[in-house]
N, C-alpha and C positions, 0 to 999 in steps of 0.2 A: 732531201735537199731543200725542197720548197718550204717545209716546216721550219728548218733552221734559218732560212732567209727571213721568214716572217717574225722570228723571235731571236734577234741578234743579241750577242753578249755585249753589254755596254760597259761592264767593269769587272775586273777580277780582284778579289780581296784575299790576301793570305791570312789563314787562320792558325793561331798558335795556342797551345795548351799550357797554361801557367800552373805550376805545381808547388810554388813556394808556400801558399796558404792552404794546401790540401788538408782536409779534415779540421780546418780552423775557421773557415769562412761561413758566417751566418747572415741570412737576410732577415732584417727586422721589418715588420709591418705594423702599422697602427690603424686598424680597420675602422675605428670610430673617430678618427681625426682627419679633417680635410687635407688633401695633398698640399694645399697652399699654406697651411699652418704647420710647419715642421717644428721639431724640437731641437733644431740645430743650435739655436742661440739660448736655449734654456739651460740654466745651471744644473748639472748632474752632480748630485751629492754623493752617491755611492752606486756600486754595481757589484753583482755577485752571480755565480752560475753553478749549476749542478751538471757537470759535463755528461754523465751517463744518461741522465733523464732529459738532457737538453732543455733545462729549465733556467730561465733568467729573470732576475728582479732588478729593476732600475729605480732609484729614488731621485726624484727631480724636485727642484724648488718651485714654489708658487709665488708669483709676483704679488705680494700683499699690498703694494703701493698702487696697483692698477685701479683705475676708477670703477671697474666692474667687480672688484673684490669687496665682499660684504664683511667688514671687520667684526661686527657683532656676532655673525654666524661662525666665523673662524674661531673666535674666543669661546663660544658656546661648545663647539665640537671639541676643542682642546680640553675644556673643563670636563666634558662628559667622558672623554677617553682617559685622561690622566688624573682627574680629581684635583685636589689642591696640592699634591706632592710634586716636587721638582727634582727628584733624584735621577740617577742614571737610567732607570727603567722607563722614564717618561718618553712617550712618543713625540710630543711637541714640547721641547724644553723652553721655547719662547712664549709658552702659554697662548699660542696662536697657531692655527692650522696653516703652516707655512711650507708644507711639502706634501707630495703624493707619491705613492709607490705603484709601479707598473709590473705586472706579473705576466709571464709568457705562457703560451700554449702552442703546441705543434700544429702548423697549418697543413702539413703533409707528412705522412709516415715514410714515404719513399721519395727521396729528392735526388736520386741518381741521374735523372734526366734534366736537372736544372743546373744552370751555371750563371755566374756573373760575367758580363762582357764589358770590355773596354776597347773603344775604337780610337786609334791614333795613327796618323800618318799612313793611312791606307792599310793598316794591319788591325786585325780583330783578335784580341787576347781573351781566352776563356779560362775561368777558374771554377771548378766544380764546387757546388754549395754543399756544406755539411749539414745544414738545417735551415728550415724556413719557420720563423717564430712570429706569432702575432702577439703584440703586447697591448694589454688593456688595464685600466686603472683597477687596483686592488682595494677592497673595502674591508680588510681585516680589522681596521681601526674601529669599525662599528661593532664588531664582535667584542672587542676590548671594552668599548663603552657599555655594551649590554651586560658584560660580566660585572663591571663596576656598579651598574645600577642594581643588579641582583644582590651584590654584596651589601649595598646600603640598605636594601629592603630587608634582608635577613638580619642585619644588625639592629634595625629598628624594631622588628618583630620580637627578636630575642630579648633585647634590653638587658637589664640586670637581673631578670627573673631567674636565670640559671643559677645564681649564687644561693637563692633561697630554696632550690629544689632539694628534695630528700634524695637519699642514695637510691640509685636505680634498682628496681626489683630484679631478681634473678629470673632470666627467661630461658625457656627450653629452646634449644636449637636442633635443627635436623641436618645431619651430615649425609651428603649424597656423593656417590662415586660415579664418575662419568664412564660411559661405555667406551671401548676402543673405537677410535675414529675410523669410519669406513672411507674408502677411496672416493666415493661420491660426495660424502660430507666434506672431505678435505678439499676437493675441487671447488665446492661451493664457497668454502671459507677463503680459498686463495683468490677467488674472483670477487669477493666482497669488497665494499668500499673501504671498510676499516682496515682490511689487510693491505690494500693498495696504498692507503694513506701511510700506514706504518712502513711499508717498503720505501716510499718516497722520502720519509723522514730519516731513514737510515743513512742516506748519502749526505755527506757534509757539504755545506756551501763553500765555494772557492771565491774569495773576495778579489775583486779586480780594481784596477785604476782606470778611470775614464779619461780619455783625451778628446778634446773638442775637435770639430771639423777642420778648423784652421790651425790647429797645433802642429808644430814641426814634426812631432812623433807620428801623428796621423798621416802627414804627407809622406814620411819615410815608409810607413806601412803600405800606403797605396801603391808604391812602386813595385811591391811584390805581386800586384795584379797583372804585371807584364811578365811574359815569359823570359826567364833569364838565359842569356846566351843564345837567343834564337837566330843570331846572325851567322852561326856556324853552318858550314855547308852540309854537314851530315844531318842537321835538324830540318833543313828546308828541302832536302831531296826526298821525293816520294818513292819509297822502295816497295810499297804494297801495290798489288793489282787493284784495278778499279772496284771489283766485286768485294775484295777484302777490305778496302778502304771504306766502302759503303757499309759493310757489316760493322766496322769499328764505329762509324758515326751513328748508325741506327741498329744496335744489337737487338736480337729477338726479345720481345717483351716478356719478362718473367714476373712483372708486378701483379698481373691478374692472377697468375698461378699462386703467388705467395699470399695474396689477400684472401684466397678462398679458404673458408674454414675447413679444417681437417675433419673428415667423417669419423664418427666413432668406430672403434675396432670391430663392433658387432654389426655394422651396417655394410651391406654389399650393394653395388650397383646392379641394375637389372641384367646387364650383360654378364657380370660375374655370377649372378644368381643362376642364370640359365645354363651355366657350365656344370652345375651340381646335379646329382641324381634327383629324380622327381620327388622322392619322399623328403629329401633334405630341403628342396625348394619350398614345398608346402609347409614344412615345419617352421622354416624361417619366416615365411610370409604370415602364417597364423600367429606366430609369437610376437611379431611386430604390430600387426593390425588388430589382433585379438578377436574381432567380430567381423564376419564377412559373408555375404551371400555367395552361393556356389557359382553363380554366373560371373561374378567379379573375380573370384579365385581362378576360374578357368581362363578368363581374359588376360590375367596377369602372367599366366604360365606360357603364353604365346600360342600362335596358331598351330594347328596340327596336333595338339596335345590330346591324348586319349582320355575322354571323360570318365570312362569306366575305371581306368587306372587311377585317376585323380580321386574318384569316390572311394576307392579302396584305401588310398594313402591318407586321405583327410580324416577318416574315421579313427586312425591311429593317434592323431594329435588333437582332435577337436570333437566336441559334442554338439548335437543338434538342439537349438533353442529357438522357438518361434520360426522354424523353417530356415534359420541361418546357422552358420557354423561358428562356435565359440571355442577358442583354444582351451585345451585341458589345463587343469590347475597344476598337475605335476610337470607340465612343460614350463610353466612360469616359475614354479617353486620346486626345483630339483631336490632330490634327497640330500641330506646333510647341509642344507642351507637354512637360513633363518630370516625373520622379518627385520628390515632395517629400522623399523619404528619401535617394536616391542621386544624383539629378540626371540619370539616364540618359534619353535621348529617348523620346518616345511610341512610336516604331516598335519599339524594343527591348522596351518594356513589353507592347505588343500581342502580339508573338511569344511572350513568356513566358507571358502569360495564356492565349493560344490553346492552348499546349501543355497547360496545366492542364485546360482545358475538354475537349480531345481525350482526355486520360487518363481523365476521368470518363465519356466515351462508351464506353470499353472496360471500365471496372470502377467499382464504387461506392466503392472505397477508393483513396486516393493517399497516398504517403509523402512528407513534406516534404523530406527529405534528397535524395531522387531528383530532385525538381523543381529544387532548388537546384543540384544537380550538373549538370543538363542546361542550365538557363537561364543559369547563371553570374551570377545577380542577387543583390542583398543580401538578408538574411533578412527585413527589413521589407517589401520589395516582394513577396517570395514569400508572406509571411503575408497581405498584403492580397489577393492573388489567391485564396488558399484561403478566406479569410473571406467573400469575395463569394458563394461557392456551396457551402460545406461546413462541417461542424462537427467540431472536434477531439475524438477519443475517446482516452482514456488508454491507452497501450501498444498502440494499434491503428493510429493514423494519422488521416487526415481522411476523413470519410464525406460523400458528397453529401447536402445538407441536405433534399431532398424525396424522397419515395418515387417509384418508377418509375410514370409515368402510362400505364398499360396501355390505358385507355379511349381516350385521344387517339391512341395508336399504332394501335389497331384501326380507329378511325373515319377516319383520314387517312393511309392507306398511301402515297399519292402524295407527301404532304408529307415523310413519313419518308424515302422513297427519295431525294427531291431533297436533303434535308439530309445524307444519307449521302454523296452525290456531292460535296456542298460540302465536307464534312469530308475527303474524299479529296484534293480540290484543295488544301485548307489544309495537309494533311500532306505533300503533295508539295513545298511551298515550303520 
């Protein structure tokens, strides 16, 4: 009771949810324009929108009679962009830069927690926002000017000499057939800038009519910011419990969950990993890490894991190199698979990678050219092998990525001897 007396309620405000402009209301921001210098009184020449992408373009007039406007610069820009032609394709038909275009970008990907509010006569009316867009000047006219400049240069270089040229010689051409696109290559293409640009260009612009701030149509539309029929008794009566009402006002946040990147299908959390049999845990860890000291492997498997059992399992999926465990080649390149770079079968890749591993058992350094000369594989495959277990050093070659694990070698001489015999067998092949 004492706390309530110290913090009395001084006013109660009824809050209404307006739905008339649901999924139609956007908030425009001009981040590089001072708040005191609005565009309310500037003539808007055109407006268009791509609803799916929430992309807006506004074309506004520039006051060419303003004393701060440099007319000579405006004429020069128009000449650079359009040249001397004055057809319908001209950007500046008046031969003067008399307008500018504003292009939007999304300020927030999730606007479900934002609303526009109107306060009137003790009532607060909220309309959920459909998008928050930031508009900045577009400089695409400079691209057009640059293209014109290149056309003029090409015309000057070419001249009339092409008329005197003899008939072109017959040239040999090479026809190449592209390999079937892998899923990984397809994902890279989908995420590429060119693909995104193409997707954006597929949606057509919807042209709009702009109404000024003081226009009667704008005033009519602003009335939709107020809840319609809010005076009815059924709308003002609170039929929810306090806890349900609070949940409606502040629902559990799902934004963070949605914004988290989805993990690849072949990646498990440590909690999921530890539910698997020990052999599967070790295989997954080695396949992802590729090179690991035994002490690190043991720590990842959790406290209480039997070291002897781990030693028995790790030898099935990895080989000992410089006292560290390196995943076996047939784990990375299973049977009936092939190289994503060259298409060579897994058996050839395994032999090439085993050669690299064997070289590192002899020395801490490997030369890439020597590996390529022996394995006869493409540079991309050889680079993959080396990156699995070594680091490139300028003017030196490739150095094994981990230091020699002397502790493991001293503690487990029987394992070391068995691995040496295994390497002798691999070398004999």
